[in-house]
C-alpha positions in Angstrom: 0.0 0.4 0.1 3.0 2.8 1.0 4.4 2.1 -2.2 1.5 2.6 -4.4 0.9 5.8 -2.5 4.9 6.8 -3.5 3.9 5.9 -7.2 0.5 8.1 -7.3 3.2 10.9 -5.9 5.1 10.4 -8.2 2.2 10.4 -11.3 1.0 13.7 -10.0 4.3 15.9 -9.8 5.0 14.4 -13.2 2.3 15.7 -14.8 2.2 19.0 -12.5 6.0 18.8 -14.4 3.8 18.7 -18.0 0.9 21.3 -17.3 3.8 23.6 -16.0 5.5 22.8 -19.2 2.7 23.5 -21.3 1.9 27.2 -20.0 5.7 28.1 -20.4 6.0 31.4 -22.1 8.8 32.2 -24.9 9.7 35.9 -24.4 11.5 36.7 -28.1 14.1 39.2 -28.3 13.9 41.6 -30.4 17.4 43.3 -32.0 19.1 45.1 -29.7 18.6 49.2 -30.7 21.8 52.0 -30.9 20.9 53.6 -27.6 19.0 57.2 -28.7 21.8 60.2 -28.6 21.8 62.7 -26.9 21.4 66.1 -28.8 23.9 68.5 -28.6 24.1 70.3 -25.5 22.6 73.8 -25.3 25.2 76.3 -24.3 24.7 77.3 -20.7 22.3 80.2 -19.0 24.8 82.1 -18.4 26.8 81.8 -21.5 29.3 79.9 -19.9 31.8 76.3 -19.7 34.2 76.2 -17.0 37.2 73.7 -18.3 37.2 70.2 -17.0 40.4 67.5 -16.0 40.3 65.7 -20.0 38.6 69.1 -21.7 39.5 70.3 -25.2 38.2 73.6 -27.3 37.2 70.7 -30.1 35.6 68.8 -27.5 33.7 71.6 -25.9 33.4 73.4 -29.9 31.9 69.6 -30.7 29.8 68.8 -27.4 27.8 72.8 -27.5 27.6 72.6 -32.1 30.1 76.1 -32.3 32.3 75.8 -34.2 36.4 75.3 -32.4 37.4 78.8 -34.2 34.5 80.5 -32.1 35.4 80.1 -29.2 38.7 80.5 -29.4 38.6 84.2 -31.1 35.2 84.1 -27.9 38.4 83.8 -25.0 41.4 85.3 -27.4 42.5 82.4 -27.8 45.2 81.0 -29.9 47.0 77.5 -31.4 46.8 75.2 -30.9 44.1 76.3 -28.3 45.7 75.5 -25.0 42.8 75.0 -22.5 43.3 74.3 -18.7 40.8 72.9 -15.3 39.8 75.9 -13.9 39.6 78.0 -16.9 35.4 79.1 -17.7 34.7 80.7 -21.3 32.6 82.3 -23.0 30.2 80.3 -25.2 28.6 83.1 -26.5 29.2 85.6 -29.4 29.5 89.6 -28.4 33.3 91.0 -27.4 36.5 89.0 -28.1 38.8 89.0 -25.8 42.4 91.0 -25.9 45.2 88.4 -27.3 47.9 88.0 -24.1 51.6 86.9 -23.5 50.7 85.4 -20.6 48.4 83.6 -18.5 45.3 80.8 -19.5 44.3 82.6 -22.1 47.1 83.4 -25.0 46.1 85.1 -28.1 43.5 84.4 -30.6 43.8 81.3 -33.3 45.4 82.2 -36.9 42.1 81.0 -38.5 40.5 83.9 -38.0 42.0 87.1 -37.4 40.7 90.1 -36.6 37.9 91.8 -38.1 38.8 93.9 -40.8 36.3 96.1 -41.1 34.0 95.7 -45.3 35.2 99.5 -46.5 38.7 99.5 -44.8 40.7 96.4 -47.2 44.1 96.8 -46.4 44.1 97.3 -50.6 41.6 99.8 -50.7 42.8 102.0 -52.2 42.9 105.8 -50.5 41.9 108.0 -53.2 38.7 105.6 -53.3 34.7 107.5 -51.6 33.6 105.1 -48.7 30.5 106.0 -49.1 30.7 103.9 -52.5 31.1 101.8 -50.3 29.3 101.0 -47.9 28.4 99.2 -44.4 25.5 96.3 -44.4 26.7 95.2 -41.2 27.9 97.5 -39.2 29.3 96.7 -36.4 29.8 93.2 -35.8 32.5 91.8 -34.8 33.8 89.1 -36.9 33.5 89.6 -41.1 30.6 87.1 -42.3 31.0 83.9 -43.8 31.3 82.4 -47.2 28.8 81.6 -48.7 28.7 77.6 -48.0 27.9 75.1 -51.3 26.5 72.2 -49.8 28.7 69.1 -51.1 31.7 70.0 -51.5 34.7 70.8 -49.7 38.0 71.8 -49.8 39.3 68.3 -49.4 36.7 67.3 -52.1 38.2 64.2 -53.3 39.3 62.9 -51.2 36.5 61.0 -48.7 36.6 57.6 -48.2 34.5 55.0 -45.8 35.3 54.9 -42.5 33.5 51.4 -42.8 32.8 48.5 -44.6 29.3 48.5 -42.0 25.8 48.8 -44.0 24.6 52.1 -42.7 21.8 51.2 -39.9 20.9 54.3 -38.3 21.8 58.2 -40.8 20.5 61.4 -41.0 18.2 63.8 -40.9 18.1 67.3 -41.1 17.3 69.6 -38.5 16.6 66.7 -35.6 19.4 67.0 -33.4 19.9 63.4 -32.2 20.2 62.3 -36.0 22.8 64.1 -37.0 25.5 61.4 -38.6 25.8 57.6 -39.4 25.4 54.5 -37.8 27.7 51.7 -39.7 27.5 48.3 -39.0 29.6 46.3 -37.5 32.1 43.9 -35.3 33.7 43.9 -33.1 37.2 44.6 -33.6 36.3 46.3 -37.2 38.8 48.9 -38.1 37.9 52.3 -37.8 39.9 54.3 -40.7 40.3 57.6 -40.8 37.7 59.5 -43.4 40.7 61.0 -44.7 44.0 62.8 -43.9 44.5 65.5 -40.8 45.0 65.9 -37.2 43.5 63.7 -33.7 42.0 67.1 -32.5 40.5 65.1 -29.4 40.7 61.0 -28.5 38.8 59.8 -25.5 35.7 59.9 -23.4 34.3 62.2 -21.9 31.3 63.8 -24.0 28.5 61.7 -22.9 26.7 60.0 -25.7 30.0 58.4 -27.6 32.0 56.2 -25.7 35.4 56.0 -26.8 35.6 59.1 -29.3 38.2 60.2 -32.0 37.5 64.1 -33.8 39.8 64.5 -36.3 40.7 67.3 -37.4 41.7 67.9 -41.1 41.6 71.7 -42.1 40.1 75.3 -40.7 36.4 73.7 -41.5 35.7 70.7 -41.9 36.1 68.1 -38.8 35.0 64.0 -38.9 33.9 62.4 -35.6 34.0 58.1 -34.7 32.3 57.3 -32.0 31.9 53.9 -29.6 34.8 52.1 -30.3 36.3 49.1 -28.3 39.8 51.0 -28.6 40.9 54.3 -29.5 44.8 54.0 -31.5 45.6 57.6 -31.4 46.3 60.2 -29.7 45.4 64.3 -29.1 48.3 65.3 -32.2 48.8 62.5 -33.6 48.4 63.4 -38.2 46.3 60.5 -39.8 45.4 59.3 -43.0 43.1 58.6 -45.0 42.0 55.2 -44.8 45.0 54.7 -41.9 42.6 52.5 -39.3 42.9 54.9 -35.8 40.3 53.0 -33.9 38.5 49.3 -33.6 34.7 49.6 -34.2 33.5 48.5 -30.8 29.5 49.6 -28.3 31.5 52.3 -25.4 28.0 54.6 -25.2 25.8 52.1 -27.0 23.7 48.9 -27.3 25.1 47.2 -30.1 28.8 46.9 -32.1 28.6 50.2 -34.9 29.9 53.2 -36.0 28.5 56.2 -35.2 30.1 58.3 -37.6 29.7 62.3 -37.9 31.5 65.2 -40.3 31.4 68.7 -38.3 31.7 71.8 -40.8 32.3 75.1 -39.8 30.9 73.7 -36.5 28.0 72.8 -37.7 26.4 68.4 -38.8 27.2 67.9 -42.3 24.7 64.2 -44.3 28.1 62.5 -44.8 26.8 60.6 -47.4 27.3 64.4 -49.1 30.9 63.9 -48.8 31.6 60.3 -49.2 32.0 58.4 -52.2 29.3 56.4 -53.9 29.4 52.4 -52.5 
């Protein structure tokens, strides 16, 4: 009798386990999506920023969607744009700081010399009346930039793709969270410099970009390479187009990918406008 109860108990237990399995649910995991990219950080209300350890002028300008030359000009900082922890920088236009020979403010950048009023160019013949060329923007501290062609650059023809993967995210004009291309890949894939230039930022101090490299190609053009697994170049290094500068990864995001941005005068440009057709 005891054996019969034992066998009956085992049978009931097996039936309960089968019933539980029959009601279990299979949860399908969707493919990982990139974490939403934060928009460029707005300029603080007081128009200033206090430099932190690891900051560079290029990185600060990139973070706030500004042209590094304007930031340098507003603060009287001359190339190589050395800044110091605790230094307070102006991030809004206004009266440019006069160049000084000492301290943390070292002068104005050579890329943008002191403004020359349009009515008094050095080559204007003295006999020509100034009234025939009236200034259209009196009181401006900077001369207006030249017209910007939408799809060409000072290094046209030199651009190349920074990675070989499929495009999984595209640039959207006016969307501050979609300022470049997301290119899929596998961890460790090579990340290549898109053109010749100099590394002006190499670090992980910009929230949302993970391990980031910024390359300066000319006074106007920068490119940025985010979410790297490992950075292979440091600040100040000269790189050639097509040279490996990093290993693709997922730092600061949820999948292996390269986030690639192009900036002209501090403003985002659709990389597809300058990259060659595949």
